[in-house]
C-alpha positions as CSV (number, residue, x, y, z in Angstrom):
1,M,82.1,108.8,120.8
2,K,84.3,109.2,117.7
3,V,87.9,109.5,117.8
4,C,91.0,110.8,115.5
5,S,94.4,109.9,116.8
6,F,96.9,112.2,115.3
7,L,100.2,110.4,116.2
8,P,101.0,107.1,116.2
9,G,101.2,106.7,119.8
10,S,98.6,107.0,120.5
11,T,96.7,105.0,118.3
12,S,99.2,102.0,118.9
13,M,97.5,102.8,122.8
14,I,94.2,102.7,121.5
15,T,95.0,99.0,119.8
16,E,96.9,97.9,122.4
17,M,93.7,98.6,124.6
18,G,91.9,96.7,122.5
19,L,89.9,99.9,122.1
20,E,90.1,100.6,118.4
21,D,86.7,100.6,117.7
22,Y,86.3,103.9,118.8
23,L,88.6,105.0,116.2
24,Y,87.8,107.1,112.9
25,G,90.7,108.7,112.4
26,V,94.6,108.1,112.4
27,T,97.7,109.2,110.6
28,F,99.9,108.5,107.7
29,E,101.8,106.3,109.5
30,C,99.4,104.3,111.9
31,P,99.2,100.9,111.1
32,I,95.4,100.3,111.2
33,D,92.8,100.4,108.4
34,R,91.7,103.6,109.6
35,P,91.1,106.6,107.4
36,R,94.3,108.7,107.0
37,V,93.5,112.5,108.4
38,V,96.7,113.7,109.0
39,R,99.6,113.1,106.5
40,S,102.9,114.6,105.7
41,Y,104.9,116.2,102.8
42,L,107.6,114.3,103.6
43,E,106.1,110.5,103.4
44,D,106.7,110.0,99.6
45,N,110.0,110.7,99.0
46,H,113.2,108.8,99.4
47,Y,115.4,111.4,100.8
48,T,119.0,110.6,102.7
49,S,119.0,111.3,106.1
50,E,121.2,114.1,105.0
51,E,118.5,115.9,102.7
52,I,115.6,115.0,105.4
53,E,117.4,116.8,107.6
54,R,118.1,119.7,105.6
55,V,114.3,119.9,104.8
56,V,113.7,119.6,108.7
57,S,115.9,122.4,109.7
58,D,113.9,124.6,106.9
59,S,111.3,123.6,108.2
60,V,111.8,124.7,112.0
61,K,113.5,128.2,110.8
62,E,110.6,128.9,108.4
63,G,108.0,128.0,111.1
64,K,105.9,125.6,108.6
65,S,104.7,122.6,109.6
66,L,105.7,118.8,107.3
67,Y,102.4,117.8,108.2
68,Y,99.0,118.7,106.3
69,I,95.2,117.8,107.8
70,D,92.4,116.4,105.1
71,I,90.4,118.5,106.7
72,D,87.0,117.6,104.1
73,L,87.8,114.2,105.4
74,L,88.1,115.3,109.2
75,K,84.8,117.4,108.3
76,E,83.5,114.0,107.0
77,I,84.4,112.1,109.9
78,E,82.8,114.6,112.6
79,P,84.9,113.7,116.0
80,D,84.5,114.0,118.8
81,V,88.0,113.7,120.4
82,I,91.2,114.3,118.5
83,F,94.9,113.2,120.4
84,T,97.7,115.2,119.2
85,Q,101.1,115.2,121.4
86,H,102.3,118.8,122.2
87,V,106.3,117.4,122.6
88,C,108.1,117.7,119.5
89,D,106.3,119.5,115.8
90,V,109.3,117.8,113.5
91,C,107.8,114.2,114.3
92,Q,104.2,114.6,114.5
93,I,102.0,117.2,114.0
94,G,101.6,119.5,116.8
95,T,99.3,120.6,119.0
96,S,98.9,124.5,118.2
97,F,98.9,123.5,114.6
98,V,96.0,121.2,114.7
99,Q,94.2,124.1,116.8
100,K,94.6,126.7,114.0
101,A,93.0,123.8,111.4
102,L,90.1,123.2,113.4
103,H,88.9,126.7,112.9
104,Q,86.9,125.4,109.6
105,L,84.9,122.7,111.2
106,D,81.8,123.4,112.4
107,K,81.2,120.8,115.5
108,K,84.2,121.7,116.9
109,P,86.0,118.1,118.5
110,T,87.6,118.1,122.4
111,V,91.7,118.6,121.5
112,I,93.4,116.2,124.4
113,P,97.0,117.1,123.8
114,L,99.5,114.4,125.4
115,V,103.1,114.7,126.4
116,P,105.5,112.2,126.5
117,R,108.8,113.2,127.8
118,N,109.7,110.0,130.0
119,L,108.5,106.5,130.2
120,D,106.6,107.3,133.0
121,D,104.5,110.0,131.2
122,V,103.9,107.6,128.4
123,Y,102.2,105.3,130.9
124,D,100.2,108.2,132.3
125,N,98.9,109.3,128.5
126,A,97.8,105.5,128.1
127,L,95.5,105.9,131.8
128,T,95.0,109.3,130.1
129,I,93.6,107.8,127.1
130,A,91.6,104.7,128.8
131,N,90.0,107.8,130.9
132,V,88.5,110.0,128.1
133,L,87.2,106.7,126.4
134,G,85.9,105.8,129.7
135,E,87.6,102.6,129.6
136,E,89.3,103.3,133.1
137,E,89.8,99.3,133.5
138,A,92.0,98.7,130.2
139,G,94.0,100.7,130.4
140,Q,95.1,99.5,134.2
141,Q,95.1,96.5,132.7
142,L,97.5,97.2,129.8
143,I,100.1,99.2,132.7
144,K,100.1,96.2,134.7
145,S,100.7,94.0,132.4
146,I,104.2,96.5,131.3
147,K,104.6,96.8,135.0
148,E,105.1,92.9,135.3
149,R,107.5,92.5,132.2
150,E,109.9,95.7,133.2
151,Q,110.2,94.0,137.0
152,H,110.6,90.4,135.0
153,I,113.7,92.3,133.4
154,L,114.9,93.9,136.3
155,S,114.7,90.9,138.7
156,E,116.8,88.7,136.6
157,L,119.5,91.3,135.6
158,R,120.4,90.9,139.8
159,A,119.3,87.2,140.0
160,H,122.9,87.1,137.6
161,N,124.5,90.4,139.0
162,A,124.4,91.5,135.4
163,P,126.9,95.3,135.0
164,L,125.3,98.0,133.2
165,R,126.4,98.1,129.5
166,K,127.8,101.4,128.0
167,V,125.8,101.6,125.1
168,M,124.7,104.3,122.3
169,I,121.3,104.5,121.5
170,M,121.3,106.8,117.3
171,E,118.4,108.0,116.9
172,W,119.8,109.6,113.3
173,M,123.0,108.8,111.4
174,D,123.8,112.1,109.1
175,P,124.4,114.0,111.7
176,I,124.6,111.6,114.9
177,Y,121.6,112.1,117.1
178,N,122.1,110.7,120.3
179,C,118.5,109.4,121.8
180,G,116.4,111.4,124.3
181,H,113.0,111.9,126.0
182,W,112.1,108.3,127.2
183,I,114.6,106.2,125.5
184,P,117.5,106.7,128.4
185,Y,114.8,105.0,130.6
186,Q,114.3,102.2,128.1
187,V,118.1,101.7,128.4
188,S,118.7,101.6,131.8
189,I,115.7,99.1,132.5
190,A,117.1,97.1,130.1
191,G,120.7,96.9,132.1
192,G,122.5,100.0,130.6
193,V,123.8,103.2,130.5
194,D,123.8,105.8,127.7
195,M,125.9,108.6,128.8
196,L,125.8,110.2,125.8
197,S,122.1,110.5,125.8
198,N,119.6,113.1,127.1
199,P,116.7,112.0,129.6
200,S,113.3,113.3,129.3
201,G,114.7,116.6,127.0
202,Y,115.7,116.5,122.9
203,S,117.7,114.1,120.9
204,I,120.7,116.9,119.7
205,I,123.6,116.3,117.2
206,T,126.6,114.8,118.7
207,P,130.0,115.2,117.4
208,W,131.8,112.1,116.2
209,E,134.4,112.7,118.3
210,K,132.3,112.5,121.2
211,V,131.3,109.3,120.1
212,R,134.5,107.9,119.9
213,L,135.7,108.8,123.0
214,Y,132.6,107.5,124.9
215,D,133.5,104.8,123.0
216,P,130.0,102.7,123.5
217,E,129.9,98.7,124.2
218,V,127.1,98.4,122.2
219,I,126.2,100.9,119.4
220,V,122.0,100.1,118.4
221,I,120.9,102.4,115.5
222,A,117.3,103.7,115.1
223,P,117.0,106.5,112.8
224,C,114.0,108.2,113.7
225,G,111.2,106.8,111.0
226,F,112.9,104.4,110.0
227,D,113.1,100.3,109.6
228,I,115.9,98.2,109.5
229,E,116.1,98.0,105.3
230,R,115.6,101.5,105.3
231,A,118.5,102.8,108.0
232,S,120.7,100.3,106.5
233,E,121.1,101.9,103.3
234,E,123.3,104.7,105.2
235,I,125.1,102.2,107.2
236,S,128.3,103.0,105.4
237,R,128.0,106.8,106.1
238,L,128.8,105.5,109.9
239,A,131.8,103.1,108.4
240,E,133.6,106.0,107.1
241,K,134.2,107.9,110.2
242,P,137.7,107.7,111.7
243,G,137.9,105.4,114.3
244,W,134.8,103.7,113.3
245,N,136.5,99.9,113.2
246,N,138.6,101.5,116.7
247,L,135.3,101.2,118.6
248,Q,134.5,98.7,121.4
249,A,131.3,97.9,119.6
250,V,132.4,97.3,116.2
251,K,135.2,95.5,116.9
252,N,133.3,93.0,119.2
253,N,130.9,92.6,116.2
254,H,128.2,94.5,119.0
255,V,126.5,96.9,116.4
256,F,122.7,96.8,115.7
257,L,120.1,98.5,113.3
258,A,116.5,98.9,115.1
259,D,113.1,99.6,113.7
260,A,112.8,103.2,115.4
261,D,108.7,102.1,116.0
262,L,110.5,99.9,119.4
263,F,112.2,103.4,120.7
264,T,110.7,106.4,118.9
265,R,107.7,106.3,119.1
266,P,106.0,107.1,122.5
267,S,103.3,104.2,123.4
268,T,103.2,101.2,125.8
269,T,105.0,98.6,123.1
270,L,108.4,100.5,124.3
271,I,108.0,97.9,126.1
272,D,109.0,95.6,123.3
273,G,111.9,98.1,122.6
274,I,113.4,97.4,126.3
275,E,113.2,93.6,125.4
276,V,114.6,93.8,123.0
277,L,117.5,95.7,124.8
278,A,117.9,93.6,127.5
279,S,118.7,91.0,124.7
280,L,121.1,93.0,122.9
281,F,123.3,94.1,126.1
282,H,122.8,91.1,127.9
283,P,122.3,87.9,125.2
284,S,123.3,85.2,127.9
285,I,120.7,86.1,129.8
286,F,117.7,87.2,127.6
287,S,116.9,86.0,124.3
288,L,115.5,88.2,121.3
289,P,111.6,87.6,121.4
290,D,109.8,86.0,118.9
291,S,108.1,89.1,117.7
292,A,111.2,91.1,116.9
293,K,113.5,89.2,114.9
294,D,112.7,90.8,112.0
295,K,113.4,94.0,113.7
296,V,116.8,93.7,114.9
297,R,119.5,92.9,112.5
298,N,123.4,92.8,113.3
299,I,125.5,95.0,110.5
300,N,127.8,92.5,110.0
301,S,124.2,89.9,108.9
């Protein structure tokens, strides 16, 4: 069976299950050596957050996609299955756009849309992928290991009678966006609560005054599509906000930059993000995982 993955999350889950031999095509963001079938008009540009927001907003208004498919490459691969997503046409190429493009193929692949709105949905998507590939056992084993890691965190929090930390996960800096979909569930398992978030729904622009009034104890800045190096280039935009230095998180040096793929990519690797959050919310109980030490940084480091 030849498979193309049109979102990094499904690529990640396929490799997590050790099933990468099925993969024949991926997206420009996927960290695996396979032909890049899906590209983005933004991938070679170094826009500021404000500029990216404007380009994205204009594309949405005009009904245009930020992504395109290399049809000639797809014809050459002749995939049997394509995994795509049916949640956010801004973050990744959408199912409807993919289906419109496939009429150019002589051999029509089966399109499997994944719809991850919360953490359980993400895990269900992993099982769907495993079932489509006829590798049900691999999916079950992966989810079992994730649940064990989650349970370890919850057990430690209970054993230490750890209080919930009032936090904010920021998905964009200019303008400020809160977090949505599965991220609030990551926060909850890690021992925090983000009352500015939108569980199972889209992240939305959040007025700065609302952030000031909320006054989080911990702020984690993980702009969608950015790593910590890219995010650090624009941290000054937040530092210039009125009242920034009066926030609890700032005064107590609890503001962190984090690679977005720990949180914004709907994959079973979200458990890595949960473990990172637990270490940031409750450092006396959990240590930052060695595998994430170059993916998280205190803004004052």
